[in-house]
N, C-alpha and C positions, 0 to 999 in steps of 0.2 A: 690301199684305197681306203676313202676315209668315208665310213655308213654315214647319211644322212636321213634315214629314216626315221620315223618316229610313226607315235600307233597313239588314234581315237580312238578307244576300246576297240571293237576288233579291224574294225579301218584301217589297214595300214597306205602313208604316204612315202613317199619316196625322200621326199626332206619337208624342215618346216614351214616352210613360207608358202604362204593359201594372199587368196586378194581380199581385199574388204567387200562387204556390198555396199553397191551407189559408187565402188569410186574405179571399176573395172567391167560396164558397164553388164553384157549376156556376153563375154569374152570374146568374142567375134571381132569385136571394133578393137580390140591389142594387137591382132594377130600378126598385124605387118608388124611389129615393133620386138615383140617378146615370141618366144618358138614358146607356144602355151602346153606341150607335151615335157616340159621341162620342170613345172611348177607341181607343187608339192597338193596343190586342188586349187579351182576356181569355184569362190563362191560369189552364184548370179546374183543380181541388180535383185531388188526386193518385192516379191511377188506379189500381189491381189486377187482377191477372186476376180474382181470389174477389174477391163482398163481402169488407167488412171491418170488426169494428163498434168497431174499435181499444182504446188501454187505459180501463183502469179510471180512474173519478173519483177526485179532482179530477185535472184535468190540463189546466188554464189557471190559473195564477195573474198577480197585476199585480207589477212589481219593481221600481226604481227605475229611473227611465228605460227604461221598457220593459218584456218580461211573455216568462216562459217559459210553452213547450206540450210536453205527452207526449202527442200529441192518436193517438197510434199509424197513422198513416196509413189512418183510416177513411175509406169508401170506402163508396157500392153496388157497386164493380165493372165491369169493359169492357162484358158486357152489359147491365145494366139503364141505363150511363151512352148507351149507343148507342140503347137504344131508346125511353127519360125523360126525358134533359138535352139530345143533341143536337140536337135536331127544334127547339127553344128557341132554340139559339147560332147553327142555321146559317142564320137566318131574320136574322140581326142582323147591320149595314152596318159589321162591327169583324173582327179578324183571334181565329181559335178558334185558338189553341196550347195544346195538350193534355200536361200533365204524368204523364209515367205514373212507374213504380218497379215494383222484383221482386224478390223472395228470393235469386232463380237466373239468371245468363243469359237461359236458357230462358224462362225466364218476362217478361223484360224483352223478347224477340222475340217472344214469343207474345200480347200482348199490343197492340203496334202491326200485328201479321198481323190483329188482330182491327178492328181501325183502319182498316186500309187501306181497302176499299172504303166508307168510311160517308162520308157530304159533308157538307163543313163544316166539317171541319179543313184548314187550312191551314199546322201545322204540329206539331211534339212536342217538346215540353221530359222529358229524358231526368234521371230526380233520381237520381242516383249517391249521394246518403248514406243509402243502405240496409247490413240489414246482412245479408254474404256467406253464408246458411243450410251454405252447401259447404267454408266457408273456416276456419268457428269464428267466422261472425258479426261478422266485423271489414269495414269499410263499402268496399263497392265503391271508394269517390270517394279511399279512401287508399292503393289502388295503381294507377300507372300503365296495366299493364299488362293490366289486367282492367277501366279501365276505358276504355283503346279498343278491347278484343275489343268490349264490347256494344253502341259505337260504331263499329266497323264493321260490327260484323252486324246493324245494323240500318239502317244507309245500307245496306246490300246490295237490303234489301225495300221502298227507300219513297223515293220523287222527292221527297218533302215538307222541308220545312227542318229539320234535328236540329238541338238546341239543348241542350249538356251542363251543368246542372247542380254546379258545385262545392260540395263540402262545406269551413267552414274547418278544421276538425278537422284539420289537417293541420301541418308544419313549415312548409313551404315548397308553394307553391300553385303556382307556375315550372313540375314536371315533370307533375303533372297537368293542367294547361293544354295545356302539349306536347304532352303523349299524345294528348291530346281531336283535338286539329286537325291532329296527323299521321294519324287514325286516321278524319277525313272528317269531325266536327265542321263546320257550318255556321256556327255560334254560339258562345259560352260563355255560361253564366251566376253570376253570382257575386255574395254568396257565401250558404248558405243558412245557420241558426244554428247558433251556438255553444251548446255545453253547456255547463250550469249547474245551478244550483239554490235550495231556496229553505229554510229551515225557523223553525218559526216554536218563536218563543225559552219559552212560555210552556207549550204540551204538549209543548215538545223534540221533534219528530214533521214529518219533512218535510214541506214543502207541496204536494207532486207525491207521489201514489199509487204513482208507479214512480220515486221519488228524483229523478232526474237529467230536465233537457227542454231544449228547444233555448230557446235566449237573442236575443230579438230586439228593435225597438224603435230608441231613436235613441241609448242605451247601445250601440249596437256601428257603429255610422255610419263610428267613428274606423277600426274595426279592418279594415270595411268597405271601405273606402274603397282602405285598404294596401293591401288582399288586391288589387284592381282596378287599382293603379298596378303591382303585383309584375307581372299578367297580361300588362298591355298592352305592358309591356317585352321581351317576347317572344314572341308571336302575335301574326300580323296578323289573322286573319277579325275580327265583332264581338262586342264584348265588353255585355251587360246588364249591368247594375250593381241591387244589389239591398243593404237594409241600411240599416234604420234612416232611410228617405226621407220627410221629412212636409211638404217644402213645394216651390216653385218653383227656389229657391236651393239646397237640397239638390241636385234635379233636376238645378241647371247645374254645381255641384259635380261630382259624379257624370262628365258629360258631360267636362269641360273636363279631369279626371285619364285617360278616353279609353274612355267608354262611348258606347253608342252609340242607345242606347234604357234606360229603368232597371224597375224592380217592384215598386208597391206596398204594402206587404204593412200593418205593424200599426197604419200611420194607418188603414188601412178599419175598424180597430174603435174608433177614438177618433172620426173623422167619416165616417160609410158616405158621404156625397157629397165628397169629397176630393177625389181623382180627377180631375174636374171642374175644381174651384176649381184646382189645381195647372193643369192646361192654360190655363184663362184666366191665370191667370199668370206660365206662360211666355209668352205670346203680350207680355203687359206689360213682362214683363224682357227684351226681343226688343226690343223697340222702343226702354227703357229705355237698350238699351247700345246702340242702333244698330246689330242686327245684321235682316238679310236673312230669314237661314236660319238655322234652328236645328241643321245639321247643320254650320257651317260652324266652333263653338267644339267641336267634336268632339278630342278626344286635344289640345289648344291650350293644356295646360299650361307655364308659360315656368320652370326652375330654371335660374338662374343660375350 
């Protein structure tokens, strides 16, 4: 038997395949297409303190080897999530990781505070790729000090696993990763989307209503892998790789480079059952490579 299990702190995943926030809804939407109980875990659509309708349309556009999105954190809000979405998720035999966001440090803390009494949640993923409204709109994740502050305050109010999700839209990711680790993060997920845009050459207008959006998909995989490599050199906590992962070989690349687990994002739009396929193919990869435990390939990059 091949052992696909991995550990994020004291959280044991049956396999390293998680769903990326914003690409899998609240899980129930994908239940007709994939056996959710087979997944290592589900990362929910980002939650904010209050409901958000998000940005105006169009807010998704396909690009070469990827897509741009400018959803604007549209979500039901923490209250409706607890009452309407969590009961379904809590019945599943998989780990539930709630992605949260805020526009002030206090908002992040308040969202977690509201979720603390709810059952069926195993971890939080803290999305620091949000504009800090009190500091002129710069992303929280571009500042090591503020990233650390958010992490510390959330760790003080929860015993659940805290994963900090990093933005790639910075020159060097190492200082942010180190700040999150020193502040008590149990793991780091990376990366979020890259800022990009697309223009219609006939109308001469941007293809997204908000002009710029987040680029995801295979186009960013080499960039994501490089950010993961940089982070793996400086932190010791588990890393969760994200960015353009489409198949089991992509998963192996990320794990060899330093990821303990991965999140599948844009691929879910191409094939809603792709996560289940990747899990099956990971077993075949291990058999082919004569590997008994998938965790044995983590951070095994050979550099001469």
